[in-house]
N, C-alpha and C positions, 0 to 999 in steps of 0.2 A: 685715381679710382674711376673717375668718369671716362677717361680715355680707355681704360681697361674694359669698361662696360661696352663702350662703342666697338672696341676691337672684338670682344666676345660676341656681340650682336652680329658683326660682319661674318665672323667665323661660323656662327649658327646659321645665318642665311645661306652661306656657301655650302655648309654641310647638308642643310635641308634640300637645296637645289641639287646637289650631287645625289642624295638619296632618291629624289624624285626622278632624276634622269636614269638612275640605275633601275628603279622600278619600271619605268616606261620601257627601257631596253629589255628587261626580263620578259615583260608582257609581249612585246613585239617579237622577241626571239622565240617564244612558245608558238606564236602564230606562224612564224616562218618554218619552224621545225615540223609543224602539223601539215605542212604542204606535202611532205613525202607520203603521207597516208591518204591524201586527197585523190579521188578517182580521176578528176580532170584538173591537172595542175595549172593549165592556162586560165581556166575559169576561177580557180581558187586564188591565183595571183591577182586577177582582175577584181575579184570580190574583196580582197584584202590589200588593195593598192595603198590605202592610207597607212596601214601598219608597216608595209614595206618602206614607204618614204620616211615615216617616223623612225623606223629602225635605223635607216641610213643616216638621218640627221642626228639622232641621239648618239650613234656610234661615233660620228665625227666630233660632236661636242665633247664626248668623253675622251676622245683622242686628243683634242685641243687642251683639255685639262691635265693631260699627262697620264691618264688612266689606261693602262695596257691590260691589266687583269681586273675584272670586275670584283670589287670587295663584297664580302658576304653581307647579307641583310643584317645579321646579328652584329657584325663589326661596325657597320654604319650606325646602327641603333645605339650601340655602346658608346661610340664617339659622340653622338648627339646628346646622350644622357650626361656624359662627362662635361660637355660644354654647358649644358643647362644647369648642372649642379654648380659649376664654377661661376656661372653668371649669377645664380641665386646667392651664392656666398658673397660675391663681390657687391651685389646690390644691398645685401644686409650690412656689409662693411660700410658702404656709402651712407646708408641710413644712420648707422651708429656715428659716423664721422659728422654728419649733419646735426645730429642731436648734441654731440660734444661741442660743435661750433656754436649752436644756440646757447648752450650752457655757458660757454666762454664769453659770449656777447653779454649775457646777463651779469656775469661776474665782472666783466669790464665796465659795464654800465654802473653797477653798484660801487665798484672801486672808484670810478670817476666821481660819482656822487659823494663818496666819502672824502675824496681829495678836495672837492669843492667846499664841503662842510669844514674840512680841516683849515682852510684859509680863514674861516670865521673864528674857529676855536682859538688860534693863537691870540687874537685880539681879546677874547674873553679871559683866557688864561693869564694874561698879563694883568688884568684887573683883579681877577679872583683865582689864585693858583689852585684852589681845591676843586674848582669846576672842571679842570682838565683831567682830573683823576677819575 
């Protein structure tokens, strides 16, 4: 369960990073598309040089991740919610398992105490058989 939680956390981190890269790409893409409406394209490019560089970098990162077609924002959000729901359920399961383990430790401790006490009882029962009942 703990390894599943670690795996889900890694998947969530990757999903959040992908979502952030897609958001950045979409923002930069709108800036690039707005260039066609700019009266002075050279000045516009110079003014938005950071967005152009960020666009190219983000596009390369998405390509490195194997993303050829940008997933929709809704699809990314849905996948993120599914992972978060699965993580919450797994964390709840871990909590229940830990509670069960604590209970089993108490039972084991009590059982061990009873066994230790039982070592004394046979001595008493041999002297007085009614005491063991």
